[in-house]
C-alpha positions in Angstrom: 4.2 2.2 -21.9 4.2 1.5 -25.6 1.2 0.0 -27.4 2.9 -3.3 -27.7 3.9 -3.3 -24.0 0.3 -2.6 -23.1 -0.8 -5.4 -25.3 1.8 -7.7 -23.8 0.6 -6.8 -20.2 -2.9 -7.7 -21.3 -1.8 -11.1 -22.6 0.1 -11.8 -19.4 -3.0 -11.0 -17.4 -5.1 -13.6 -19.3 -2.8 -16.5 -18.3 -3.8 -17.6 -14.8 -0.7 -19.7 -14.3 1.7 -16.9 -15.2 -0.2 -14.5 -13.0 -0.1 -17.0 -10.1 3.7 -17.2 -10.6 4.1 -13.4 -10.8 1.9 -12.7 -7.8 3.7 -15.4 -5.6 7.2 -14.3 -6.6 6.4 -10.6 -6.0 5.6 -11.6 -2.4 9.0 -13.1 -1.9 10.9 -9.8 -2.2 13.6 -11.1 -4.5 16.1 -8.6 -5.8 15.8 -7.4 -9.4 13.6 -10.4 -10.5 11.8 -11.1 -13.8 9.9 -14.0 -15.3 11.2 -14.4 -18.9 11.6 -16.7 -21.8 8.8 -19.2 -22.9 6.2 -18.3 -20.3 6.2 -14.8 -21.8 6.9 -15.0 -25.6 4.9 -18.2 -26.0 1.8 -16.5 -24.5 2.2 -13.8 -27.1 2.5 -16.4 -29.9 -0.6 -18.2 -28.6 -2.6 -14.9 -28.5 -1.4 -14.0 -32.1 -2.3 -17.4 -33.5 -5.5 -18.1 -31.5 -4.1 -21.0 -29.5 -5.2 -21.5 -26.0 -3.5 -19.7 -23.1 -0.7 -21.9 -21.8 -0.2 -23.9 -25.0 3.4 -25.0 -25.2 4.5 -23.6 -21.9 6.5 -26.1 -19.9 8.1 -23.9 -17.2 8.5 -20.5 -15.8 12.0 -19.1 -15.9 12.6 -16.8 -13.0 15.7 -14.7 -12.8 16.9 -12.6 -9.9 20.1 -10.9 -9.1 22.2 -11.5 -5.9 25.8 -10.4 -5.8 26.5 -13.4 -3.6 27.5 -15.9 -6.3 27.9 -18.9 -4.1 25.9 -22.0 -4.9 24.7 -22.1 -1.3 23.1 -18.7 -1.5 21.3 -19.6 -4.7 20.2 -22.9 -3.3 18.5 -21.1 -0.4 16.5 -19.0 -2.9 15.6 -22.0 -5.0 14.3 -23.8 -2.0 12.4 -20.7 -0.8 10.7 -20.2 -4.1 9.8 -23.9 -4.3 8.3 -23.8 -0.8 6.1 -20.9 -1.9 4.3 -23.0 -4.6 2.2 -26.1 -4.5 2.5 -28.7 -7.3 2.6 -28.5 -10.3 4.1 -25.0 -10.0 6.7 -26.1 -7.5 8.4 -28.1 -10.3 7.7 -25.6 -13.1 9.3 -22.5 -11.7 13.0 -22.6 -12.5 15.1 -20.1 -10.5 18.5 -18.8 -11.5 20.6 -16.1 -9.9 21.7 -14.0 -12.9 24.9 -13.0 -11.1 26.0 -16.7 -11.3 25.3 -17.5 -14.9 28.8 -16.7 -16.1 30.1 -19.4 -13.7 28.4 -22.3 -15.4 27.2 -21.1 -18.8 30.2 -22.0 -20.9 30.4 -25.5 -19.4 26.8 -26.2 -20.2 26.4 -24.4 -23.5 30.0 -24.3 -24.9 30.0 -20.5 -25.2 31.7 -17.8 -23.1 29.5 -15.6 -21.0 30.6 -12.3 -19.4 29.4 -11.6 -15.9 26.1 -9.6 -15.7 25.4 -6.5 -13.6 21.6 -7.0 -13.4 18.8 -9.4 -14.5 17.5 -7.3 -17.4 21.0 -7.3 -18.9 20.7 -11.1 -19.4 17.9 -10.5 -21.9 20.2 -8.9 -24.4 22.1 -12.2 -24.6 19.2 -14.5 -25.3 19.4 -16.6 -28.5 16.8 -14.6 -30.4 15.2 -11.1 -29.9 11.7 -12.7 -29.8 12.8 -14.6 -26.7 14.4 -11.6 -25.0 11.3 -10.4 -23.1 10.8 -10.3 -19.3 8.0 -9.2 -17.1 7.5 -8.4 -13.4 4.4 -7.7 -11.4 5.1 -4.5 -9.6 3.9 -3.5 -6.1 1.1 -1.3 -7.7 -0.1 -4.3 -9.8 1.3 -2.9 -13.0 3.3 -5.2 -15.2 6.7 -3.9 -16.2 8.3 -5.1 -19.3 12.0 -5.4 -20.2 12.7 -6.1 -23.9 16.1 -4.8 -25.1 15.2 -5.5 -28.8 11.6 -4.2 -28.5 8.5 -6.4 -29.1 8.2 -6.3 -32.8 9.8 -9.7 -33.4 7.7 -11.5 -30.7 4.4 -10.0 -32.0 5.4 -10.4 -35.6 6.3 -14.0 -34.9 9.8 -13.5 -36.3 12.6 -15.8 -35.1 16.0 -14.6 -36.0 19.4 -14.9 -34.3 20.4 -12.3 -31.7 22.4 -9.7 -33.7 24.5 -8.8 -30.6 26.1 -12.2 -30.2 27.3 -15.0 -32.4 25.0 -17.7 -33.5 24.0 -19.8 -30.5 25.1 -23.4 -30.3 21.9 -25.4 -30.9 20.2 -22.7 -33.1 18.8 -25.4 -35.5 17.3 -27.3 -32.5 15.8 -24.1 -31.2 14.2 -23.3 -34.5 12.9 -26.9 -35.0 11.4 -26.9 -31.5 9.6 -23.6 -32.0 8.4 -24.2 -35.5 7.0 -27.6 -34.6 4.6 -25.9 -32.2 4.1 -22.6 -34.0 4.5 -23.3 -37.7 3.4 -19.7 -38.4 6.8 -18.4 -37.3 8.9 -16.6 -39.9 12.5 -17.8 -39.4 15.3 -15.5 -40.6 18.4 -17.6 -40.8 21.8 -16.0 -40.2 23.5 -14.4 -43.2 25.7 -17.1 -44.6 27.7 -14.7 -46.7 29.5 -13.7 -43.5 
């Protein structure tokens, strides 16, 4: 585990809400699961800027991978996860089968999306490297980290477009939302010389 991964794991452990989600989900036995997005990177930004744990976190994105891409199979998992939590977490944990994302992504976001072969693969397609961080509480209580771009951007508070994909639709909105809550962010806009 790198120094930044160790630091991230320590930050994750300081958030009782995130730890509750990780512990509960671990007990459900979902295949290839991770909690990712805001619940992870926003905790880092809060630690770096001295904001309170949980500041800005509205939900917990939970990805898992099931080759059964039917809506019915995913709905069973969504209901199972919801039943494992009491409010407010029941409404805050957002579950998505990563094997199904390619079926609805283009219709929702207006961008093509190739089928994935696993949950961690999804991280490489996130809008920004700083967002592409996922964690899982393992059976031995260690926290495993998946971060295809590394952790420098998230700890450095750098927000730049994902270099492995075109500029995401809604990039300006993403930047505005993030910088409204964390004005310390350094935004690197895409190269307009293109």
